[in-house]
ROZA-295932 format. One record per atom (N, C-alpha, C): x, y, z; residue number from 1. Coordinates in pm, whole numbers, plus 50000, padded with zeros to 5 digits. Atoms other than C-alpha are relative to their C-alpha. Layout:
N
ATOM     x     y     z   k
ATOM     X     Y     Z NUM
...
END
This chain:
83
ATOM     x     y     z   k
ATOM 49996 49992 49855   1
ATOM 17488 90565 42354   1
ATOM 49860 50033 50051   1
ATOM 50131 49971 49942   2
ATOM 17177 90573 42571   2
ATOM 49987 50148 50036   2
ATOM 50026 49861 49964   3
ATOM 17020 90915 42619   3
ATOM 50039 50101 49893   3
ATOM 49960 49909 50106   4
ATOM 17159 91063 42297   4
ATOM 49900 49990 49885   4
ATOM 50090 50003 50115   5
ATOM 16952 91159 41995   5
ATOM 50053 50092 49892   5
ATOM 49961 49917 50113   6
ATOM 16987 91322 41657   6
ATOM 49874 50045 49927   6
ATOM 50110 49947 50081   7
ATOM 16756 91539 41448   7
ATOM 50055 50023 49860   7
ATOM 49951 49986 50136   8
ATOM 16787 91532 41070   8
ATOM 49885 50030 49905   8
ATOM 50093 49977 50109   9
ATOM 16610 91659 40760   9
ATOM 50053 49923 49880   9
ATOM 49960 50079 50116  10
ATOM 16618 91424 40465  10
ATOM 49913 50043 49882  10
ATOM 50072 49960 50120  11
ATOM 16522 91556 40122  11
ATOM 50008 49883 49902  11
ATOM 50003 50114 50089  12
ATOM 16412 91267 39907  12
ATOM 49985 50041 49854  12
ATOM 50021 49954 50136  13
ATOM 16302 91461 39602  13
ATOM 49978 50150 50002  13
ATOM 50011 49855 50007  14
ATOM 16332 91827 39506  14
ATOM 49966 50038 49858  14
ATOM 50036 49953 50134  15
ATOM 16166 92001 39212  15
ATOM 50109 50093 49949  15
ATOM 49903 49907 50057  16
ATOM 16359 92230 38980  16
ATOM 50015 50122 50088  16
ATOM 49973 49885 49915  17
ATOM 16524 92499 39186  17
ATOM 50114 50081 49939  17
ATOM 49891 49913 50044  18
ATOM 16762 92787 39130  18
ATOM 50103 50007 50112  18
ATOM 49893 49995 49900  19
ATOM 17096 92767 39310  19
ATOM 50112 50089 49947  19
ATOM 49889 49912 50035  20
ATOM 17382 93016 39314  20
ATOM 50119 49967 50087  20
ATOM 49880 50018 49920  21
ATOM 17738 93011 39440  21
ATOM 49986 50078 50131  21
ATOM 50004 49931 49871  22
ATOM 17763 93098 39810  22
ATOM 50088 50125 50000  22
ATOM 49911 49884 50009  23
ATOM 18041 93341 39712  23
ATOM 49926 50125 49952  23
ATOM 50079 49887 50051  24
ATOM 17772 93560 39551  24
ATOM 49924 50073 50111  24
ATOM 50077 49940 49890  25
ATOM 17606 93629 39888  25
ATOM 50074 50116 50065  25
ATOM 49950 49886 49924  26
ATOM 17653 93958 40069  26
ATOM 49918 50005 50128  26
ATOM 50069 49996 49870  27
ATOM 17567 93977 40441  27
ATOM 49904 49883 50018  27
ATOM 50072 50127 49981  28
ATOM 17439 93617 40436  28
ATOM 49870 49983 49923  28
ATOM 50129 50018 50066  29
ATOM 17104 93688 40264  29
ATOM 49968 50109 49898  29
ATOM 50017 49900 50105  30
ATOM 17160 93953 39997  30
ATOM 50090 49965 49881  30
ATOM 49917 50011 50120  31
ATOM 17291 93951 39641  31
ATOM 49990 50132 49925  31
ATOM 50007 49886 50090  32
ATOM 17369 94220 39387  32
ATOM 49960 49950 49863  32
ATOM 50042 50026 50137  33
ATOM 17185 94206 39056  33
ATOM 50039 50119 49914  33
ATOM 49976 49889 50091  34
ATOM 17264 94414 38749  34
ATOM 49867 50032 49931  34
ATOM 50122 49949 50064  35
ATOM 16963 94619 38636  35
ATOM 50032 50137 49943  35
ATOM 49974 49872 50066  36
ATOM 17001 94901 38384  36
ATOM 50141 50053 50029  36
ATOM 49858 49968 49977  37
ATOM 17382 94896 38429  37
ATOM 50030 50050 50141  37
ATOM 49978 49964 49860  38
ATOM 17350 94947 38805  38
ATOM 49995 49875 50087  38
ATOM 50004 50109 49902  39
ATOM 17420 94715 39097  39
ATOM 49884 50026 50095  39
ATOM 50117 49987 49914  40
ATOM 17096 94659 39284  40
ATOM 50006 49893 50107  40
ATOM 49994 50093 49888  41
ATOM 17107 94500 39629  41
ATOM 49862 49940 50021  41
ATOM 50128 50070 49984  42
ATOM 16835 94238 39672  42
ATOM 50009 49901 50114  42
ATOM 50012 50097 49893  43
ATOM 16733 94047 39981  43
ATOM 49944 49872 49941  43
ATOM 50048 50128 50051  44
ATOM 16687 93677 39905  44
ATOM 49970 49904 50114  44
ATOM 50035 50103 49903  45
ATOM 16524 93394 40093  45
ATOM 50072 49873 49959  45
ATOM 49914 50115 50030  46
ATOM 16756 93093 40113  46
ATOM 49933 49870 50038  46
ATOM 50050 50135 49972  47
ATOM 16675 92724 40104  47
ATOM 50115 49909 50036  47
ATOM 49895 50097 49973  48
ATOM 16898 92420 40104  48
ATOM 50135 50053 49955  48
ATOM 49866 49959 50039  49
ATOM 17272 92470 40087  49
ATOM 50100 49890 50030  49
ATOM 49887 50088 49971  50
ATOM 17596 92279 40075  50
ATOM 50123 50088 50013  50
ATOM 49876 49922 49983  51
ATOM 17960 92388 40091  51
ATOM 50018 50108 49895  51
ATOM 49974 49908 50110  52
ATOM 17948 92568 39756  52
ATOM 49878 50076 49950  52
ATOM 50118 49941 50061  53
ATOM 17589 92644 39656  53
ATOM 49887 50019 50101  53
ATOM 50117 49975 49916  54
ATOM 17271 92782 39808  54
ATOM 49878 50015 49909  54
ATOM 50124 49992 50074  55
ATOM 16916 92745 39685  55
ATOM 49933 50135 50028  55
ATOM 50073 49874 49985  56
ATOM 16723 93068 39625  56
ATOM 49852 49968 49991  56
ATOM 50144 50027 49995  57
ATOM 16358 93039 39728  57
ATOM 49920 50121 49956  57
ATOM 50073 49879 50036  58
ATOM 16254 93400 39677  58
ATOM 50002 50021 49849  58
ATOM 50013 49977 50144  59
ATOM 16167 93541 39337  59
ATOM 50132 50048 49941  59
ATOM 49879 49970 50074  60
ATOM 16475 93536 39119  60
ATOM 49986 49925 49870  60
ATOM 50022 50060 50130  61
ATOM 16468 93466 38750  61
ATOM 50131 49951 49940  61
ATOM 49881 50059 50061  62
ATOM 16710 93256 38548  62
ATOM 50077 50104 49921  62
ATOM 49933 49897 50081  63
ATOM 16786 93560 38330  63
ATOM 50058 50115 50082  63
ATOM 49941 49895 49916  64
ATOM 16875 93785 38625  64
ATOM 50152 49985 50000  64
ATOM 49854 50002 49996  65
ATOM 17243 93879 38619  65
ATOM 50046 50027 50143  65
ATOM 49951 49990 49863  66
ATOM 17409 93821 38955  66
ATOM 50147 50036 49998  66
ATOM 49859 49962 49989  67
ATOM 17735 93992 39046  67
ATOM 50068 49899 50093  67
ATOM 49938 50110 49925  68
ATOM 17970 93717 39163  68
ATOM 50140 50030 50051  68
ATOM 49869 49964 49944  69
ATOM 18297 93899 39234  69
ATOM 50007 50151 50019  69
ATOM 49987 49858 49970  70
ATOM 18385 94232 39388  70
ATOM 49877 50061 50063  70
ATOM 50126 49947 49950  71
ATOM 18033 94265 39526  71
ATOM 50008 50055 50142  71
ATOM 49988 49951 49861  72
ATOM 18153 94329 39882  72
ATOM 50046 50146 50004  72
ATOM 49957 49861 50007  73
ATOM 18290 94665 39767  73
ATOM 49892 50091 49942  73
ATOM 50105 49923 50066  74
ATOM 17966 94775 39598  74
ATOM 49902 50062 50098  74
ATOM 50112 49940 49929  75
ATOM 17689 94999 39720  75
ATOM 49881 49994 49906  75
ATOM 50121 50004 50081  76
ATOM 17331 94991 39601  76
ATOM 49997 50117 49902  76
ATOM 50016 49900 50106  77
ATOM 17270 95182 39275  77
ATOM 50132 50046 49938  77
ATOM 49870 49968 50060  78
ATOM 17641 95188 39176  78
ATOM 50000 49960 49853  78
ATOM 49985 50035 50141  79
ATOM 17708 95200 38802  79
ATOM 50104 49888 49987  79
ATOM 49908 50112 50019  80
ATOM 17875 94878 38684  80
ATOM 50019 49973 49851  80
ATOM 49971 50043 50137  81
ATOM 18037 94748 38364  81
ATOM 50006 49848 50000  81
ATOM 49991 50145 50016  82
ATOM 17995 94393 38243  82
ATOM 50134 49965 49935  82
ATOM 49875 50045 50062  83
ATOM 18314 94202 38155  83
ATOM 49968 49908 49885  83
END
């Protein structure tokens, strides 16, 4: 229709990135990591996302352990057990 427009971002090629399940997010831009048997709240910078996954742009390492369930009940520095 005349007078209408659209704005779009098209990603043609993306280098290796780290993506996590959106269910792992707390308060939209935080995750809990396990460090020394404690839950540590970490702010993360987000990139591209779809319905299930979100790209992590900030420093996060492949070996970092991310808490993916029950994290909404945690507080920073809480002792945790791995299953």
